[in-house]
N, C-alpha and C positions, 0 to 999 in steps of 0.2 A: 180384434182382427176379424174381418169378414171372411168367412170360409166359403159361403155360398149365398147367392141371391137369386130368387125366383119371382118373376113378376108376371101377373096374369091380368089382362084387360086394363092396362095402364096406358092411357092416351091411345097411340097407334100400336102399342105392343099387345098382341093377342096372347102370346106365351113365349117367354124368354128366360133363359137361365145363364148365369155366369158363375164361375168359380175362380175368383181372383187369386193371383199368386201371393205368396207371403212377401215378395219383393215388389217389383214394378209390373203393373198391368196397364195397358193402354187400350183406349177405345177410339177408333178412327172411323171415318165414313164421310160421305158427301154432306154438305150443309143441308139441313132439313130432313135428314134421314131418320132422326128420332133419338139422337143421343140425349137430348133434354128429357125425354120421357124416362129413359133409364136412370138418369140422375134424380128425377122426381121419385122414382121407386126407392132409390137409395135414401133419399131424404125421409120418406115415410118410415123406412126401417129404423132410422135413428131418432124418430119422435118429432119430426117437424109437422106443421099444421097440414091437415088434409083438405082437399078441395074436391067436391063432387064432380067438377068439370074435368077432372083427370080420368074419370071412368070412361072406358072405351065406348064409343057410340054403339048402342044396341045391347050393351051388357048391363046386368043388374048391379054388378059391383066389381071393384078391382080388388085384387088380393096380392099382397107382397109378403113373401116368406124369406127368412134368412137364418143361417146358422152363424153365430158369433162367438168367438173366444175372447174372454175378458182377461187379458194379461197372460204372462208366460206360464203362470201356475195353473191356469184353467185347462184341465185335461178333457173335460166332457163337453164344454161349450154350452151355449144357450140357444134354443130355437125360438124365433120370434115370428109371429103371424099377425098381419094387420089387414083388416078388411075395411073398405070404404064403399058404402052403397051409393047408388045413383041418387038416392034421396038425401045424401049427406051424412047419414048415420054411420058411425064407425065402431069397430071392435078391435081390441088388442089382446093377444094371448102370448104369454111367455111360458115356454115349456108346458103348453097345454092348459095353463091356468089363466083366468082373466086378469088383466093388468090395465093400468091407466097409461095414457100418453105421457104423463109426467114421469112415471116410473121408467118408461122407455127412454125418455130424454136423459134421466139420471144414470141409468145403467149402461145403455148403449151409446147414446149421444155424446156422453162425456169422453168416449174413447175414439170418436171419429171427428175429424175436423174438415169441414167443407170449405175449400179455399177457391172462391170464385166471385165474380162481380155480384154484389148485393146479397151474397149468401150469408146465412148466420154462421159466422166462423169465429174462432177464438181470438184471432188477431184483431178483430174489430170490437171485442169485448174488453173494455179498459181494465176491469178488475183482474184479468188474466195477465196483464203486462208485468205486474210486480212479481208474479209467480215465475214468469219467463226469466226475468232478470235474476231472481234468486236461484233458479235452477242452473243458470249458466255460471253464476258466481260460485256456487257450491259452498265449501267450508268457509270461504271468506265472508259469507253473509249468514250462513245457517246458525252459527253460534250466537251472533248478535240478535237474530230473529227469535231464537229460543229464549234468550234472556228478556227480550222485550215482552214476549207472550206471557212469561211467568210474572213479570212486573205488572203487566196490565191486569192479569187475574188478581194479583194481590191488591192492587189499587181498587178494583171493583169490589172485592170483599171488604176492604176498609171503608169504602163509601157506603156499602150496605149496612155495615155495623154502626156507622155514625147515624144513619137514618133510623136504625132500630133504636138506638139510645135516645135520639131526639123524640121519637114517638113515645118511648117509655117515659121520658121526663115530662112530656106534655100531658100524657094520660095519667101520670102518677097522682096529680092533685085530685082529679075526679074519682080515681079508682083506689085512692089510698085507704079509705075507711074499709072497703070490702077486703082489700089485701091484708090490712092489719087484723081484721076479724079472722080471715082464713088462716093466716100465719099462726095466730094465737091458738085457734081451735086445733089445728093439725099438730102444732108443737106440744100442746097439752097432752095429746095421745102419744106423740113421738113414735110414729109407726115405722115399720120396716117390712120389706118384702120377705126377708128371711124369717122374721117372727111369725108372719101370717102363715107361711108354708109349714112351719113347725107346729103351730096350733092346729092347722087343718089335719095334720097327721096324728097328733097326740090326743086331741080333745075327744074324738069318738071312743078311743080306748079308755080314757079316764072316765068318761060318762058311763060306760058299760062295764066298769072294772069288776063289779061283783058277779055279773053274769059270766064274764070271761073266766074268772077264777073258778066258778062252779063248773063250767063246761070242761075246763082243762083237768080239774081234779076228778070229776066224774069219769072222764075218758081214761085218765090214768088208772083209777081204781078198777075199771072194767078190764083193763089190760093186765093189771098186776094181781087183782083178787084181794086187795087189802080189806074189803068189806066182808071177809069170811065167805064169800061166794066163790063159785068156780071162775077162775080168771081165764082170759083169752089164751094166755100162755100155757096154762095147764091143759086146757081143752085141746089146743094144737099139739101139745106134746103127747097127750094120750092118743090122739089120732095117728100121729107119726109112729108110735110104738105098735099100734095095732097093724098098721100097714107093713111095718118092718117084720113083724112076726109072720104075716101072710106072704111075704116076699119069697119064701122058700118054695111056695106052691105056684106063684106067678111073678116072674121077674119084673114085669112092667109096673107092679105096685111099688117097687123100690124107687122108681123115678119120682113118684108122688111123695113118697116118704122123704126123699132128699129135699124136695121143694118145701115141705112143711117144716123140716128141721132148719132150713135156711131162713124161713120166715120168723122162727123163734128169735133170732138175733135182731131182726128188724122190729119185732114187737117190743123187745127189751129196750132198744134205742128210742122208740117212740115214747115209751113210758118215761124214760129219763128226760127226754125233751119236754114232755108235758109237765113234769115236776119243776123243771127249771123255768118254764113259761109261767106256771102258777106263782112261783116265788118272785118272778120279776114284775108281776102286776101289783102295783101299789095303790090301794084304795085309800085316798086321803081326801076327805070331804072339803077341807080348807083349800087344798091345791086345786081341786076340781072347780071350786067356786071362783078362785082367782083366774083360772084359765077361761072360764065362761064369761066372767066380767071383762077380761081383756079382749076376747073375741068379739063381744058385744060392742066394745069401744071401737075396735078396728072396723067392724061392719058399719058402725054409725058414720064414721068419717068417709068410708067408701060410698055410702048412700049420698052423702052431702057433696063430695068432691070427686067421686069415681066416674064410672062404676068399678074400675080396677085399681089395685094399689099403685100401679105405675102412674095412673092419672092423678092420684092423690099427691104423690111425690112431685110430679110435674107442676101441679097447681101450687104446691108449697114453694118450689123454686121460682115460679113466676111471681108469686106474692112477695117473696123475699126480695127480688129485684126491684119491684115497685116500691117497697118500703125503703130499701137502701137508696133508690134513686131520689126519693123525696128528701132523704137526709143528706145525700151527697151528690146532688144533680150536677153541680158545677164541676166537681172532679171527674165524674163519669164523662161529661161532655168534653172536658179538656183532654182526657185520655184518648177518647175516640177521635177528636180533631187532630191530636198529635200523631196518632197512628196513621191517619189519612195523609197528613202532611208528609210524613216520612215515606209512605208508600208512593205518593205522587213525586217526591224528589227522586226516589229510585227509578220510577218509571221515566221521568224526564231524562235521566242519565242514560237509561237503556234506549230511549227513543233517539237521543243524539248519536249514540254508538251505532244504532241500526241505520240511521240516515247517512252517517259518515261512511259506513261499509258499503252501502248501496251507491253513494256518490262516487266512491273510489272505483267501484266495479262498472258503473254505467258507461264511461267512455270506451272501455275495452269491449263491452257488449255491443254498443252502437257501432264501433269500428269494425268488429267482426262481421256484423250484418252488412255494413257498407262494403266490405271486401267481397262478399258473395254477390251483392247487387252489382258491383263493378264487373264481375264475371258475366253478368247478364246484359252488359252494355247499357246500363241505365244512366250513363253520363255522370254528371256531378251530383246526382240525387244522393241524399244522405238521411240516415236515421239518427235522431237524438233521443235521449231518455230524460224526460222532464220529471223532476222531483220537487214538489212544492209542499212545504210544511202546512198542515191544516191546524185549525184551532183545536184546543184540547177536546172539546165535545165531540169532534168528528173522528177521533182516533179509534181505530178498529183493530181486529185481530191481525190484519195484514201489515199494519204499521201506522206511524203518525203522519205520513205524507202521502199525497196523491202522486202515484207513479204512472206515467203514460208515455207510450212511444209516439214520437212526433216525426213528421216526414217533411223533408224539403226537396222539391223536385229539381233544384239546381242551385248553384252558388249564388248567394245574395238574395235568395228567395226565402222569406221567413218560414220557419217550420210550423206545420199545422198538425192537429190530431189526425191520426191515420184514418179514422172513420169518415173524415171529410174528403178523402181522396176520391176523385170522380172516376178515374180510369180503372176498369176491372182488370185489365192486363197488368197495370202497375201494382195494384194491391195483391194480385196473385203472385207476382214475382217477389214482392217484399215478404210475403208469407213464406214463399219457398226459401228465400235467403235466411229468414229467421229460423225456420225449421232445420235447415242444414246446420246452422250454428248451434242450435240446442242439441241436435243429435240424439243420443240415447237418453239424455236427461229429460226429454219431453215426455209428458205424461200421456200423450195421445198415441194410440197404436196405429190408427189408419188415417191417411191423408188423401183427400180427394181434390184434385186440381181441375178447374175448368177455366178456359180462356187464359191460362198461364202463358200461352204462346202468342197471344194477340199482338199483332204488329211486329213479330220477331222473325228474323230471317238471317241468312248468311252465317257469319262466325258466331253471332249471338245465339243462333239456334243450336250450334254445337255446344256452346257453353251451358245453355239451358239444359240440354240433354245430359251433360256431365253432372250438373248439380242435382238433377232428378235422380240419376243413377246413384250418386253419393247418398242421397236421402233414403233411397230404397234399401240401403245397407242397414238402416236402423229402424225403418218403418215399413208398414205395408202402404204402398202408394198406388193410387188409381188416377190415371190422367186421361182426360179427353183432349186430344191433340190433333192438329192439322200438320204437324211437322214430322217429316220422315226421320229426321235426326233423333227425335224423341222416340218414335215408334220402334226403331231398330234396337233401342236399348232395353226393350221390355222383355220380361220373363214370360209374359202371356200377352197375346194380341187378339183383341176382339174387333170385328168389323160390324158396324151398324149400317144397315141398308134399308131402303124403303121399296116395298113392292106394291105397285099400282094394280088394283083389281077392278076391271070395268063393272060398273053398277054396284060396287061394294066399297066398304071403307078400306082405304090403304092400310097396309100392315108393315110395321117395323120389325125387321128380322135381325137377330144378333147371332153371330157365329164366330167361333174361335178359328183362327187361321194359323197355318204353319206351312212349312215347305214352300212349294211353288205358289200356293194361294197367297201366302204372306208376301212373297216376292212381288207378285202382281199388285197387291195392295200398296206396297211401298213405291212401286213404279208409278201407280196412279197418283200417289201423293206428291211425287217428284215432278211429274210432267202433265198430269191430268189424263194420261193414257198409258197403256202398256206397250211402248215401243221397244225395239231391240236395245236402243241406247239406254232407255230408262230401266229396262229389266236388268241390263248388265250393271248399271249403277246401283240398283237395288241389291243385287247379289253381293256386290262389293261392300256396300254399307252393312249388310247383315253379317257378312263375314268378319268385318271389323268390330261389330257390336255397337258402333256409334259412328256417325258421319264425321 
């Protein structure tokens, strides 16, 4: 949702700002006033191509800034700034950080649909048609679509596995000798990651067993005094007694005596621990030799097939597959082919089910759009949903068939793709009808309509206004309109005017109107002038909210 738009030096706009409503916002004004420039600023905000000719005459650059909320859960919004220099060089910033135009299209453009003649809009993008049908159909299609997506992924994995097996079989002949050598060499050592870790821990201890025993025993004897010398325990004990005797003259020495007496228990524990450690170290020359030989063997195959043990084990598995493939290539291929055939059969069933679900939903979707088109007095014009099965190689994530909305301008006239419709007014009204039908299921937050009221008047204008108001209940809608019936339905109303400046570039001004100023603008739209009759009619229409 667009929270704010600020345009500087865009075409005839020197400085303009709008804050669209969350519902319906209308832009009105005389032809040539500059509404196109404002729409151009909006296009830049959503990532459309920039043109240096859009820079206001005499300015170095144009700047478009906006605050956009991406979905209902976005509480902070995103600030976008786009600058286009008179030399054609551009710069995009999102929340103060540099960004690309593509990123702008992906993040902001995907939430805004521009519905006007020759605009880049979702209705003219054929790949979006299947998403529109599925969104409208809901649960009637979603289950089949999920099953198809899972089956397609399974078939792709099966095809990749078959290709891997074919490559393995074809390579096995030339690589067999090397694989046999590697497999025999590794299996001769029979390595494991667990054994390597154990040897790395135990071998240093076994290698230096004598030194460790001597160190532990020497330390124990120093603590215990078994060598007939003064032990650490006896010395500490003597010191504690001396302090304890002196305590009667200075109480502070008692604290030190307490500490020394406590340390006696720790010294005795340490001596016991050292005794147990000494007894646990086993110096066995034969076991040491065995471990050294084993470590040497493991390091040897790691040098040949590593550098890590995981690499050795992976090389063994690869070699095993090559050897087995040479011995059982026909069975491997048969299994892989059978798996692919089974996956393709499941995919075909899922594809049929998805097409059936869409074909069942398509008439209702087209009929619903047609009903809204009828409200716009589009005669016997109708929408059809074309579903054409594609060859297997063309199946994609969206389904096995080409789904496209087709338009017939009248009874007996063949339906044609929407993108070939020439009339901007027609395509805007079809877009409006489709968006009303999709309602809250539509993934787009903001809809911008231009020329939706081209050639519309009378009762059709009232119906058009009612449809737009219905749509504004589920979307943010911005409409450029010449119809008073649409303008009076708006939550916010902006008037675009052009101010001529002798000897200077004309300037487009944009201001929000309310109260009597809005009454005057509605009166102008009704009769071209603010007469008593048109002002009275305008007040009446604004009071009703829609003509």
